[in-house]
C-alpha positions in Angstrom: 97.3 0.4 -39.9 96.8 0.2 -36.0 97.3 3.2 -34.0 100.4 3.3 -32.0 100.0 2.3 -28.4 100.7 5.2 -26.0 99.4 8.4 -24.8 99.0 12.0 -26.4 99.1 15.2 -24.5 96.8 18.3 -25.0 99.2 19.4 -27.7 99.1 16.2 -29.7 102.4 15.0 -28.7 102.8 11.1 -28.4 104.3 9.7 -25.4 104.9 6.0 -24.5 104.1 6.8 -20.9 101.1 8.2 -19.2 101.0 11.9 -19.7 100.3 12.6 -15.9 103.6 10.9 -15.0 106.1 13.1 -13.3 108.4 13.2 -16.3 105.8 14.7 -18.5 104.2 17.3 -16.1 105.0 21.0 -15.8 107.0 21.8 -12.7 105.1 23.4 -9.8 105.1 27.2 -9.2 107.7 26.7 -6.4 109.9 24.3 -8.2 113.4 25.8 -9.1 113.9 25.8 -12.9 117.1 27.6 -13.3 118.4 31.2 -13.2 116.0 34.0 -14.2 116.4 35.8 -17.5 119.2 38.2 -17.4 121.0 36.6 -14.4 124.7 36.1 -14.8 125.7 32.5 -14.5 129.0 31.3 -13.0 131.9 30.1 -15.1 130.8 26.9 -16.7 131.7 24.4 -19.4 128.8 22.8 -21.3 128.6 20.1 -24.1 127.5 21.4 -27.5 125.3 19.5 -29.9 128.4 17.5 -31.0 129.4 16.5 -27.4 132.4 18.8 -27.3 133.0 20.8 -24.1 132.6 24.6 -24.5 133.8 27.2 -22.2 130.7 29.6 -22.1 132.6 32.7 -21.0 135.2 32.3 -23.8 132.5 32.2 -26.6 130.6 35.4 -25.4 130.7 38.3 -27.8 130.4 42.0 -26.9 126.6 41.7 -26.5 126.8 38.6 -24.4 125.3 35.3 -25.4 122.4 32.8 -24.8 122.6 29.4 -23.2 119.6 27.2 -24.2 118.6 24.0 -22.5 116.4 21.6 -24.3 114.1 19.2 -22.6 113.4 16.3 -24.9 109.9 14.7 -24.9 111.5 11.4 -24.1 113.5 10.7 -20.9 
């Protein structure tokens, strides 16, 4: 079986595009990547894994909560 046409990064992840392309590079030191850990975020609604809107503040417990953003390997 022939090897898939594409590119592999230093971690062995496959990409159909060159790994030095902007969508595959780490952001620069001065690039804003979001709030710092522990920073309070404004009142927001986000979609969950099922596509339903969720009011973040209404789902927080006494200890707070975590909002996790996932960047997929494919854009």
